DRENGURO-387951 format. One record per residue: residue number from 1; residue in one letter; x, y, z of N, C-alpha, C in turn. Coordinates in nm, 4 decimals, always signed. Example, Ala and Ser with C-alpha at 12.3 -4.5 7.8 and 13.67 -1.06 7.14 Angstrom:
BEGIN
PT     k   r       n_c1       n_c2       n_c3      ca_c1      ca_c2      ca_c3       c_c1       c_c2       c_c3
PT     1   A    +1.3190    -0.5690    +0.7800    +1.2300    -0.4500    +0.7800    +1.3200    -0.3300    +0.7800
PT     2   S    +1.2850    -0.2250    +0.7080    +1.3670    -0.1060    +0.7140    +1.2900    +0.0030    +0.7870
***
This chain:
BEGIN
PT     k   r       n_c1       n_c2       n_c3      ca_c1      ca_c2      ca_c3       c_c1       c_c2       c_c3
PT     1   M    +5.4619    -9.2311    -2.0960    +5.4982    -9.1602    -2.2210    +5.4175    -9.0222    -2.2282
PT     2   P    +5.4728    -8.9162    -2.2511    +5.4004    -8.7906    -2.2698    +5.2957    -8.8115    -2.3830
PT     3   I    +5.1845    -8.7395    -2.3574    +5.0755    -8.7554    -2.4526    +5.1142    -8.7138    -2.5918
PT     4   Q    +5.2023    -8.6051    -2.5975    +5.2368    -8.5469    -2.7264    +5.3263    -8.6477    -2.8043
PT     5   D    +5.3902    -8.7490    -2.7379    +5.4806    -8.8456    -2.8017    +5.4056    -8.9691    -2.8402
PT     6   Q    +5.2787    -8.9783    -2.8066    +5.2025    -9.0974    -2.8256    +5.1775    -9.1218    -2.9750
PT     7   P    +5.2321    -9.2258    -3.0405    +5.1967    -9.2436    -3.1736    +5.0576    -9.2848    -3.2051
PT     8   P    +5.0092    -9.2646    -3.3171    +4.8618    -9.3102    -3.3493    +4.8555    -9.4605    -3.3337
PT     9   I    +4.7629    -9.5080    -3.2529    +4.7476    -9.6467    -3.2190    +4.6094    -9.6943    -3.2604
PT    10   E    +4.6062    -9.8228    -3.3146    +4.4746    -9.8857    -3.3335    +4.4924   -10.0347    -3.2859
PT    11   T    +4.3782   -10.0834    -3.2443    +4.3703   -10.2275    -3.2137    +4.3293   -10.3082    -3.3324
PT    12   R    +4.4150   -10.4118    -3.3697    +4.4070   -10.4775    -3.4939    +4.4114   -10.6256    -3.4642
PT    13   R    +4.3429   -10.7092    -3.5466    +4.3564   -10.8568    -3.5344    +4.4944   -10.8877    -3.6122
PT    14   V    +4.5938   -10.9291    -3.5354    +4.7212   -10.9588    -3.5814    +4.7459   -11.1130    -3.6019
PT    15   W    +4.7130   -11.1890    -3.4952    +4.7389   -11.3283    -3.4978    +4.6130   -11.4083    -3.5326
PT    16   D    +4.6265   -11.4823    -3.6475    +4.5026   -11.5598    -3.6806    +4.4845   -11.6719    -3.5887
PT    17   L    +4.3598   -11.7391    -3.6026    +4.3331   -11.8529    -3.5111    +4.4211   -11.9762    -3.5299
PT    18   P    +4.4494   -12.0210    -3.6545    +4.5344   -12.1402    -3.6662    +4.6768   -12.1061    -3.6058
PT    19   L    +4.7266   -11.9972    -3.6202    +4.8667   -11.9616    -3.5633    +4.8535   -11.9695    -3.4140
PT    20   R    +4.7575   -11.9145    -3.3496    +4.7344   -11.9181    -3.2061    +4.7148   -12.0582    -3.1527
PT    21   L    +4.6384   -12.1390    -3.2230    +4.6240   -12.2804    -3.1775    +4.7493   -12.3537    -3.1922
PT    22   F    +4.8316   -12.3212    -3.2978    +4.9674   -12.3899    -3.3153    +5.0482   -12.3513    -3.1894
PT    23   H    +5.0478   -12.2195    -3.1594    +5.1402   -12.1776    -3.0545    +5.1164   -12.2438    -2.9184
PT    24   W    +4.9846   -12.2594    -2.8735    +4.9572   -12.3109    -2.7520    +4.9697   -12.4638    -2.7567
PT    25   A    +4.9395   -12.5235    -2.8723    +4.9561   -12.6640    -2.8805    +5.1013   -12.7124    -2.8733
PT    26   L    +5.1832   -12.6183    -2.9388    +5.3307   -12.6466    -2.9283    +5.3897   -12.6307    -2.7909
PT    27   V    +5.3298   -12.5284    -2.7165    +5.3769   -12.5157    -2.5783    +5.3456   -12.6507    -2.5031
PT    28   V    +5.2176   -12.7023    -2.5152    +5.1799   -12.8217    -2.4358    +5.2660   -12.9411    -2.4849
PT    29   C    +5.2833   -12.9562    -2.6121    +5.3617   -13.0810    -2.6601    +5.5149   -13.0714    -2.6175
PT    30   V    +5.5657   -12.9492    -2.6321    +5.7104   -12.9382    -2.6019    +5.7280   -12.9547    -2.4521
PT    31   V    +5.6533   -12.8916    -2.3629    +5.6624   -12.9133    -2.2251    +5.6462   -13.0549    -2.1864
PT    32   T    +5.5364   -13.1193    -2.2430    +5.5048   -13.2575    -2.2105    +5.6242   -13.3516    -2.2543
PT    33   G    +5.6686   -13.3297    -2.3694    +5.7718   -13.4128    -2.4129    +5.9116   -13.3928    -2.3400
PT    34   W    +5.9412   -13.2676    -2.3037    +6.0605   -13.2459    -2.2223    +6.0500   -13.3047    -2.0882
PT    35   M    +5.9286   -13.2987    -2.0184    +5.9152   -13.3531    -1.8858    +5.9182   -13.5065    -1.8887
PT    36   L    +5.8640   -13.5728    -1.9918    +5.8643   -13.7118    -2.0078    +6.0085   -13.7609    -2.0348
PT    37   G    +6.0773   -13.6809    -2.1149    +6.2174   -13.7106    -2.1500    +6.3023   -13.7130    -2.0314
PT    38   K    +6.2865   -13.6118    -1.9381    +6.3648   -13.5922    -1.8190    +6.3256   -13.6819    -1.6925
PT    39   F    +6.1939   -13.7092    -1.6783    +6.1606   -13.7726    -1.5667    +6.0777   -13.9030    -1.5823
PT    40   G    +6.0780   -13.9549    -1.7075    +6.0213   -14.0899    -1.7283    +5.8683   -14.0843    -1.7602
PT    41   P    +5.8148   -14.2049    -1.7748    +5.8711   -14.3314    -1.7311    +5.9766   -14.3801    -1.8266
PT    42   N    +6.0526   -14.4910    -1.7850    +6.1606   -14.5336    -1.8523    +6.1386   -14.5760    -1.9934
PT    43   I    +6.0125   -14.6303    -2.0129    +5.9835   -14.6609    -2.1562    +5.9249   -14.5357    -2.2213
PT    44   M    +5.9915   -14.4813    -2.3247    +5.9670   -14.3509    -2.3766    +5.8476   -14.3457    -2.4796
PT    45   T    +5.7539   -14.4293    -2.4685    +5.6441   -14.4282    -2.5741    +5.5718   -14.2962    -2.5732
PT    46   L    +5.5305   -14.2535    -2.4563    +5.4624   -14.1197    -2.4552    +5.5498   -14.0091    -2.4958
PT    47   H    +5.6773   -14.0162    -2.4716    +5.7728   -13.9119    -2.5078    +5.7808   -13.9065    -2.6573
PT    48   F    +5.7800   -14.0260    -2.7241    +5.7825   -14.0315    -2.8665    +5.6543   -13.9727    -2.9306
PT    49   Y    +5.5428   -14.0039    -2.8663    +5.4229   -13.9482    -2.9208    +5.4182   -13.8023    -2.9158
PT    50   A    +5.4721   -13.7396    -2.8040    +5.4868   -13.5895    -2.7964    +5.5701   -13.5479    -2.9021
PT    51   G    +5.6852   -13.6160    -2.9317    +5.7688   -13.5659    -3.0395    +5.7061   -13.5781    -3.1790
PT    52   Y    +5.6181   -13.6792    -3.2038    +5.5502   -13.6783    -3.3344    +5.4540   -13.5726    -3.3428
PT    53   A    +5.3822   -13.5420    -3.2269    +5.2999   -13.4177    -3.2403    +5.3734   -13.2938    -3.2695
PT    54   V    +5.4934   -13.2740    -3.2096    +5.5661   -13.1553    -3.2361    +5.6066   -13.1546    -3.3824
PT    55   I    +5.6523   -13.2671    -3.4455    +5.6826   -13.2701    -3.5791    +5.5642   -13.2270    -3.6714
PT    56   G    +5.4484   -13.2758    -3.6383    +5.3285   -13.2346    -3.7137    +5.3061   -13.0809    -3.6998
PT    57   L    +5.3181   -13.0303    -3.5815    +5.2961   -12.8864    -3.5575    +5.3964   -12.8070    -3.6321
PT    58   L    +5.5294   -12.8511    -3.6346    +5.6365   -12.7781    -3.7110    +5.6079   -12.7819    -3.8535
PT    59   A    +5.5593   -12.8942    -3.9081    +5.5275   -12.9043    -4.0510    +5.4170   -12.8015    -4.0842
PT    60   F    +5.3115   -12.7954    -3.9958    +5.2108   -12.6969    -4.0179    +5.2604   -12.5543    -4.0165
PT    61   R    +5.3567   -12.5196    -3.9251    +5.4018   -12.3818    -3.9056    +5.4901   -12.3458    -4.0263
PT    62   I    +5.5613   -12.4484    -4.0759    +5.6443   -12.4069    -4.2010    +5.5477   -12.3792    -4.3192
PT    63   L    +5.4491   -12.4629    -4.3271    +5.3554   -12.4333    -4.4410    +5.2852   -12.3049    -4.4210
PT    64   W    +5.2352   -12.2698    -4.2908    +5.1647   -12.1493    -4.2572    +5.2573   -12.0229    -4.2756
PT    65   G    +5.3842   -12.0524    -4.2690    +5.4795   -11.9342    -4.2905    +5.4770   -11.8945    -4.4358
PT    66   F    +5.4177   -11.9730    -4.5258    +5.4130   -11.9255    -4.6680    +5.2669   -11.8892    -4.7084
PT    67   I    +5.1647   -11.9528    -4.6446    +5.0298   -11.9372    -4.6991    +4.9358   -11.8764    -4.5945
PT    68   G    +4.9884   -11.8566    -4.4708    +4.9081   -11.8057    -4.3592    +4.8750   -11.6514    -4.3823
PT    69   S    +4.8154   -11.6051    -4.2753    +4.7849   -11.4516    -4.2780    +4.9168   -11.3712    -4.2671
PT    70   R    +4.9035   -11.2483    -4.3068    +5.0282   -11.1671    -4.3250    +5.1294   -11.1713    -4.2131
PT    71   A    +5.0843   -11.1477    -4.0788    +5.1732   -11.1538    -3.9785    +5.2340   -11.2882    -3.9574
PT    72   A    +5.1772   -11.3975    -4.0040    +5.2216   -11.5250    -3.9746    +5.3337   -11.5662    -4.0834
PT    73   R    +5.3387   -11.4974    -4.1908    +5.4232   -11.5326    -4.3094    +5.5696   -11.4983    -4.2683
PT    74   F    +5.6598   -11.5815    -4.2999    +5.8006   -11.5585    -4.2730    +5.8517   -11.4336    -4.3384
PT    75   S    +5.7923   -11.3970    -4.4553    +5.8326   -11.2853    -4.5289    +5.7987   -11.1590    -4.4582
PT    76   H    +5.7072   -11.1567    -4.3621    +5.6652   -11.0454    -4.2799    +5.7583   -11.0153    -4.1666
PT    77   F    +5.8464   -11.1137    -4.1261    +5.9324   -11.0952    -4.0172    +6.0700   -11.1340    -4.0552
PT    78   L    +6.1119   -11.1184    -4.1716    +6.2545   -11.1380    -4.2161    +6.3138   -10.9909    -4.2221
PT    79   F    +6.3915   -10.9562    -4.1131    +6.4471   -10.8208    -4.1084    +6.6037   -10.8314    -4.1236
PT    80   G    +6.6586   -10.7386    -4.2005    +6.7974   -10.7207    -4.2084    +6.8706   -10.6678    -4.0837
PT    81   P    +6.9971   -10.6670    -4.0923    +7.0788   -10.6171    -3.9729    +7.0508   -10.4721    -3.9364
PT    82   K    +7.0228   -10.3811    -4.0318    +7.0018   -10.2443    -4.0068    +6.8659   -10.2254    -3.9228
PT    83   K    +6.7621   -10.2808    -3.9625    +6.6439   -10.2755    -3.8993    +6.6408   -10.3417    -3.7580
PT    84   T    +6.7193   -10.4580    -3.7492    +6.7224   -10.5189    -3.6247    +6.7995   -10.4308    -3.5254
PT    85   L    +6.9125   -10.3842    -3.5657    +6.9952   -10.2979    -3.4799    +6.9159   -10.1714    -3.4395
PT    86   A    +6.8326   -10.1162    -3.5225    +6.7543    -9.9957    -3.4933    +6.6486   -10.0273    -3.3879
PT    87   Y    +6.5973   -10.1572    -3.3879    +6.5001   -10.1897    -3.2918    +6.5652   -10.2208    -3.1569
PT    88   V    +6.6895   -10.2762    -3.1646    +6.7611   -10.3129    -3.0439    +6.7811   -10.1850    -2.9605
PT    89   V    +6.8148   -10.0725    -3.0293    +6.8490    -9.9422    -2.9606    +6.7214    -9.9026    -2.8964
PT    90   T    +6.5947    -9.9335    -2.9309    +6.4774    -9.8908    -2.8594    +6.4438    -9.9733    -2.7384
PT    91   L    +6.5070   -10.0879    -2.7191    +6.4735   -10.1724    -2.6058    +6.4798   -10.1115    -2.4739
PT    92   P    +6.5762   -10.0360    -2.4399    +6.5822    -9.9706    -2.3057    +6.4633    -9.8694    -2.2790
PT    93   K    +6.4015    -9.8219    -2.3865    +6.2906    -9.7161    -2.3621    +6.1778    -9.7879    -2.2938
PT    94   R    +6.1235    -9.7302    -2.2000    +6.0193    -9.7867    -2.1179    +5.8825    -9.7475    -2.1784
PT    95   R    +5.8588    -9.8059    -2.3021    +5.7328    -9.7913    -2.3722    +5.7069    -9.8967    -2.4664
PT    96   P    +5.5738    -9.9236    -2.5005    +5.5522   -10.0410    -2.5929    +5.6036    -9.9924    -2.7289
PT    97   S    +5.6301   -10.1043    -2.8048    +5.6777   -10.0871    -2.9374    +5.5619   -10.0776    -3.0430
PT    98   Y    +5.4540   -10.1377    -3.0002    +5.3312   -10.1355    -3.0993    +5.3617   -10.1953    -3.2248
PT    99   W    +5.4475   -10.3020    -3.2257    +5.4925   -10.3516    -3.3572    +5.3864   -10.4493    -3.4129
PT   100   P    +5.3542   -10.4463    -3.5334    +5.2397   -10.5208    -3.5889    +5.2841   -10.6681    -3.6296
PT   101   G    +5.3160   -10.7423    -3.5275    +5.3501   -10.8795    -3.5464    +5.4801   -10.9125    -3.4721
PT   102   H    +5.5613   -10.9921    -3.5215    +5.6914   -11.0185    -3.4567    +5.7888   -10.8991    -3.4771
PT   103   N    +5.8444   -10.8437    -3.3724    +5.9419   -10.7424    -3.3927    +6.0753   -10.8095    -3.4254
PT   104   P    +6.1735   -10.7340    -3.4665    +6.3062   -10.7899    -3.5131    +6.3711   -10.8870    -3.4161
PT   105   V    +6.3616   -10.8526    -3.2859    +6.4230   -10.9520    -3.1833    +6.3334   -11.0765    -3.1670
PT   106   G    +6.2118   -11.0565    -3.1681    +6.1144   -11.1677    -3.1514    +6.1256   -11.2545    -3.2816
PT   107   A    +6.1448   -11.1993    -3.3953    +6.1676   -11.2746    -3.5176    +6.2893   -11.3718    -3.5108
PT   108   I    +6.3921   -11.3213    -3.4531    +6.5170   -11.4086    -3.4399    +6.4810   -11.5257    -3.3458
PT   109   S    +6.4164   -11.4966    -3.2403    +6.3772   -11.6011    -3.1384    +6.2845   -11.7030    -3.2094
PT   110   V    +6.1932   -11.6612    -3.2946    +6.1067   -11.7525    -3.3592    +6.1915   -11.8492    -3.4532
PT   111   F    +6.2753   -11.7949    -3.5327    +6.3610   -11.8708    -3.6253    +6.4584   -11.9658    -3.5446
PT   112   V    +6.5135   -11.9207    -3.4386    +6.6054   -12.0114    -3.3535    +6.5208   -12.1214    -3.2921
PT   113   L    +6.4127   -12.0906    -3.2287    +6.3355   -12.1928    -3.1660    +6.2796   -12.2971    -3.2709
PT   114   L    +6.2376   -12.2476    -3.3918    +6.1940   -12.3410    -3.4867    +6.3088   -12.4333    -3.5278
PT   115   G    +6.4260   -12.3685    -3.5541    +6.5448   -12.4536    -3.5922    +6.5812   -12.5587    -3.4925
PT   116   V    +6.5883   -12.5154    -3.3666    +6.6242   -12.6060    -3.2636    +6.5230   -12.7183    -3.2472
PT   117   L    +6.3976   -12.6825    -3.2585    +6.2941   -12.7881    -3.2464    +6.2956   -12.8878    -3.3591
PT   118   I    +6.3281   -12.8336    -3.4844    +6.3318   -12.9278    -3.5954    +6.4501   -13.0209    -3.5706
PT   119   L    +6.5649   -12.9747    -3.5222    +6.6803   -13.0637    -3.4933    +6.6565   -13.1522    -3.3806
PT   120   Q    +6.5780   -13.0987    -3.2795    +6.5502   -13.1861    -3.1631    +6.4554   -13.2940    -3.2070
PT   121   A    +6.3495   -13.2686    -3.2741    +6.2615   -13.3749    -3.3201    +6.3250   -13.4637    -3.4242
PT   122   G    +6.4011   -13.4033    -3.5192    +6.4629   -13.4914    -3.6173    +6.5583   -13.5828    -3.5596
PT   123   T    +6.6433   -13.5474    -3.4601    +6.7455   -13.6410    -3.3991    +6.6692   -13.7526    -3.3272
PT   124   G    +6.5564   -13.7199    -3.2635    +6.4758   -13.8138    -3.1990    +6.4304   -13.9290    -3.2821
PT   125   L    +6.4152   -13.9077    -3.4150    +6.3750   -14.0116    -3.5055    +6.4828   -14.1247    -3.5193
PT   126   F    +6.6068   -14.0840    -3.4898    +6.7184   -14.1762    -3.5271    +6.8021   -14.2261    -3.4046
PT   127   I    +6.7487   -14.1902    -3.2812    +6.8347   -14.2186    -3.1697    +6.8407   -14.3730    -3.1299
PT   128   D    +6.9389   -14.4064    -3.0718    +6.9589   -14.5401    -3.0185    +7.0012   -14.5288    -2.8711
PT   129   A    +6.9262   -14.5656    -2.7809    +6.9504   -14.5456    -2.6413    +7.0271   -14.6597    -2.5795
PT   130   D    +7.0580   -14.7611    -2.6667    +7.1371   -14.8798    -2.6217    +7.0612   -14.9651    -2.5203
PT   131   D    +6.9314   -14.9545    -2.5231    +6.8520   -15.0369    -2.4252    +6.7502   -15.1289    -2.5014
PT   132   F    +6.7648   -15.1162    -2.6369    +6.6828   -15.2045    -2.7276    +6.5282   -15.1735    -2.7154
PT   133   I    +6.4965   -15.0677    -2.6462    +6.3536   -15.0308    -2.6269    +6.3345   -14.8944    -2.6774
PT   134   N    +6.4049   -14.8030    -2.6298    +6.3847   -14.6619    -2.6648    +6.4660   -14.6125    -2.7803
PT   135   T    +6.4236   -14.6677    -2.8949    +6.4926   -14.6379    -3.0263    +6.4022   -14.5604    -3.1068
PT   136   G    +6.4574   -14.4743    -3.1902    +6.3798   -14.3881    -3.2801    +6.3221   -14.4830    -3.3944
PT   137   P    +6.2110   -14.4342    -3.4558    +6.1453   -14.5187    -3.5620    +6.2287   -14.5387    -3.6852
PT   138   L    +6.3282   -14.4509    -3.7047    +6.4080   -14.4570    -3.8227    +6.5533   -14.4964    -3.7966
PT   139   V    +6.5752   -14.5575    -3.6833    +6.7078   -14.5948    -3.6391    +6.7714   -14.7018    -3.7366
PT   140   D    +6.6943   -14.7775    -3.8001    +6.7402   -14.8770    -3.8904    +6.8026   -14.8115    -4.0135
PT   141   W    +6.7842   -14.6841    -4.0415    +6.8241   -14.6249    -4.1599    +6.9666   -14.5735    -4.1480
PT   142   V    +7.0204   -14.5663    -4.0288    +7.1535   -14.5172    -4.0036    +7.2389   -14.6208    -3.9336
PT   143   S    +7.3689   -14.5797    -3.9263    +7.4636   -14.6797    -3.8585    +7.4489   -14.6568    -3.7119
PT   144   Y    +7.5031   -14.7614    -3.6394    +7.5002   -14.7500    -3.4911    +7.5613   -14.6228    -3.4359
PT   145   D    +7.6819   -14.5867    -3.4951    +7.7576   -14.4714    -3.4440    +7.6771   -14.3460    -3.4654
PT   146   T    +7.6007   -14.3379    -3.5854    +7.5199   -14.2244    -3.6146    +7.4042   -14.2186    -3.5221
PT   147   A    +7.3404   -14.3322    -3.4900    +7.2353   -14.3335    -3.3968    +7.2690   -14.2939    -3.2505
PT   148   R    +7.3946   -14.3299    -3.2150    +7.4466   -14.2902    -3.0846    +7.4728   -14.1431    -3.0769
PT   149   A    +7.5286   -14.0883    -3.1932    +7.5530   -13.9478    -3.1975    +7.4269   -13.8703    -3.1985
PT   150   A    +7.3214   -13.9256    -3.2625    +7.1905   -13.8519    -3.2633    +7.1406   -13.8500    -3.1171
PT   151   A    +7.1610   -13.9618    -3.0485    +7.0981   -13.9542    -2.9053    +7.1834   -13.8517    -2.8186
PT   152   G    +7.3146   -13.8397    -2.8389    +7.3896   -13.7405    -2.7652    +7.3374   -13.5872    -2.7995
PT   153   L    +7.3311   -13.5746    -2.9311    +7.2865   -13.4390    -2.9803    +7.1394   -13.4079    -2.9244
PT   154   H    +7.0656   -13.5144    -2.9284    +6.9185   -13.4947    -2.8812    +6.9200   -13.4545    -2.7363
PT   155   Y    +7.0102   -13.5035    -2.6538    +7.0145   -13.4631    -2.5069    +7.0704   -13.3256    -2.5071
PT   156   R    +7.1761   -13.2913    -2.5722    +7.2341   -13.1557    -2.5701    +7.1334   -13.0457    -2.6136
PT   157   L    +7.0503   -13.0797    -2.7203    +6.9498   -12.9851    -2.7690    +6.8438   -12.9638    -2.6672
PT   158   S    +6.8140   -13.0715    -2.5911    +6.7131   -13.0474    -2.4842    +6.7519   -12.9428    -2.3800
PT   159   L    +6.8826   -12.9411    -2.3524    +6.9362   -12.8372    -2.2669    +6.9289   -12.6927    -2.3295
PT   160   L    +6.9594   -12.6961    -2.4556    +6.9505   -12.5664    -2.5261    +6.8086   -12.5212    -2.5382
PT   161   L    +6.7191   -12.6066    -2.5598    +6.5838   -12.5797    -2.5734    +6.5242   -12.5230    -2.4327
PT   162   L    +6.5727   -12.5857    -2.3272    +6.5340   -12.5265    -2.1961    +6.5781   -12.3884    -2.1767
PT   163   A    +6.7070   -12.3596    -2.2100    +6.7626   -12.2206    -2.2088    +6.6741   -12.1210    -2.2884
PT   164   L    +6.6400   -12.1678    -2.4206    +6.5602   -12.0755    -2.5070    +6.4197   -12.0506    -2.4473
PT   165   V    +6.3559   -12.1597    -2.3845    +6.2299   -12.1351    -2.3282    +6.2368   -12.0329    -2.2078
PT   166   V    +6.3372   -12.0546    -2.1219    +6.3560   -11.9593    -2.0071    +6.3881   -11.8162    -2.0602
PT   167   L    +6.4618   -11.8037    -2.1682    +6.4917   -11.6712    -2.2295    +6.3599   -11.6138    -2.2839
PT   168   H    +6.2832   -11.6975    -2.3454    +6.1551   -11.6506    -2.3998    +6.0607   -11.5991    -2.2965
PT   169   L    +6.0533   -11.6787    -2.1838    +5.9689   -11.6333    -2.0716    +6.0232   -11.5094    -2.0135
PT   170   G    +6.1567   -11.4908    -1.9998    +6.2112   -11.3676    -1.9534    +6.1854   -11.2499    -2.0448
PT   171   A    +6.1804   -11.2716    -2.1743    +6.1492   -11.1658    -2.2669    +6.0021   -11.1189    -2.2438
PT   172   I    +5.9160   -11.2127    -2.2252    +5.7662   -11.1808    -2.2047    +5.7586   -11.0917    -2.0766
PT   173   L    +5.8233   -11.1390    -1.9713    +5.8225   -11.0567    -1.8510    +5.8866   -10.9158    -1.8633
PT   174   F    +5.9936   -10.9120    -1.9378    +6.0618   -10.7813    -1.9713    +5.9583   -10.6842    -2.0354
PT   175   Y    +5.8947   -10.7435    -2.1411    +5.8004   -10.6535    -2.2158    +5.6819   -10.6167    -2.1249
PT   176   R    +5.6457   -10.7062    -2.0419    +5.5180   -10.6844    -1.9555    +5.5551   -10.5764    -1.8528
PT   177   F    +5.6650   -10.5912    -1.7918    +5.6854   -10.4922    -1.6675    +5.7762   -10.3823    -1.7026
PT   178   W    +5.8592   -10.3922    -1.8042    +5.9455   -10.2831    -1.8427    +5.8926   -10.1998    -1.9572
PT   179   K    +5.8593   -10.2730    -2.0639    +5.8057   -10.2002    -2.1829    +5.6525   -10.1780    -2.1764
PT   180   R    +5.5859   -10.2323    -2.0721    +5.4501   -10.2095    -2.0550    +5.3684   -10.2608    -2.1707
PT   181   E    +5.4145   -10.3786    -2.2198    +5.3467   -10.4307    -2.3445    +5.3115   -10.5866    -2.3122
PT   182   N    +5.1858   -10.6212    -2.3179    +5.1448   -10.7500    -2.2863    +5.1446   -10.8316    -2.4196
PT   183   L    +5.2446   -10.9262    -2.4284    +5.2593   -11.0089    -2.5428    +5.1810   -11.1356    -2.5392
PT   184   V    +5.1217   -11.1639    -2.4288    +5.0406   -11.2951    -2.4033    +4.9057   -11.2737    -2.4551
PT   185   K    +4.8399   -11.1724    -2.4084    +4.6991   -11.1517    -2.4502    +4.6736   -11.1490    -2.5924
PT   186   P    +4.7615   -11.0808    -2.6807    +4.7277   -11.0988    -2.8315    +4.7444   -11.2444    -2.8795
PT   187   M    +4.8228   -11.3223    -2.8112    +4.8432   -11.4641    -2.8601    +4.7197   -11.5447    -2.8219
PT   188   V    +4.6351   -11.4862    -2.7228    +4.5197   -11.5547    -2.6846    +4.4025   -11.5066    -2.7652
PT   189   T    +4.3863   -11.3753    -2.7794    +4.2714   -11.3100    -2.8480    +4.2886   -11.2877    -2.9933
PT   190   G    +4.4226   -11.2707    -3.0383    +4.4530   -11.2295    -3.1717    +4.4574   -11.0849    -3.1960
PT   191   W    +4.4091   -11.0087    -3.1005    +4.4034   -10.8581    -3.1099    +4.5280   -10.7931    -3.0510
PT   192   K    +4.5822   -10.6930    -3.1123    +4.7027   -10.6311    -3.0603    +4.6996   -10.4800    -3.0972
PT   193   D    +4.7444   -10.3995    -2.9963    +4.7679   -10.2563    -3.0299    +4.8798   -10.2353    -3.1137
PT   194   V    +4.8574   -10.1654    -3.2389    +4.9689   -10.1447    -3.3263    +4.9759    -9.9975    -3.3649
PT   195   R    +5.0854    -9.9508    -3.4123    +5.0955    -9.8200    -3.4622    +5.0309    -9.8092    -3.5951
PT   196   K    +4.9431    -9.7177    -3.6213    +4.8776    -9.6962    -3.7609    +4.9882    -9.6612    -3.8644
PT   197   D    +5.0854    -9.5870    -3.8271    +5.1783    -9.5388    -3.9296    +5.3023    -9.6294    -3.9318
PT   198   H    +5.3039    -9.7449    -3.8819    +5.4218    -9.8304    -3.8810    +5.4413    -9.8781    -4.0259
PT   199   P    +5.5672    -9.8727    -4.0732    +5.5992    -9.9186    -4.2194    +5.5676   -10.0598    -4.2336
PT   200   D    +5.5688   -10.1485    -4.1342    +5.5510   -10.2787    -4.1483    +5.4005   -10.3180    -4.1125
PT   201   A    +5.3165   -10.2297    -4.0988    +5.1719   -10.2527    -4.0772    +5.0973   -10.2998    -4.1928
***
């Protein structure tokens, strides 16, 4: 980027410690649960434990979305179509966005991932695998047909979740090598380079 086009930048603590701990704990629990669900053991006790951990983490994230630090709050990254499209237009530009938190595209991915994980964990509570062993703890609350439908949806959502994770990793690589913006380091340290004059700062 030519020096005259460089916007005023400052390094600011954007991601608070609870949010960062949530993020990495969710990564571990989701990957662990997904691997256990796909590759066993056949008795899914550990898979269920990973799912319970995900539910606890999601409950925290929803709460933190209302009472957490500014960048963590849902209100900070609820963008309308106009702002989202305006950001999408800038994606091909080979320079960092210096966005103070989740950018509009990242915000969509956050809400989609949270929604899919809520559905994934929720259906797991009601599944009936027809083996009298790997049943969800709330399976007695629903009919057999509903429990079987939950099992089918749980499986399909696992495939969607895998696709979203791959897309998420692809976006990180895109920003790192095309946009020249490291999105991982701020989620480790909490500090991020942002534009001083950004309207959402």
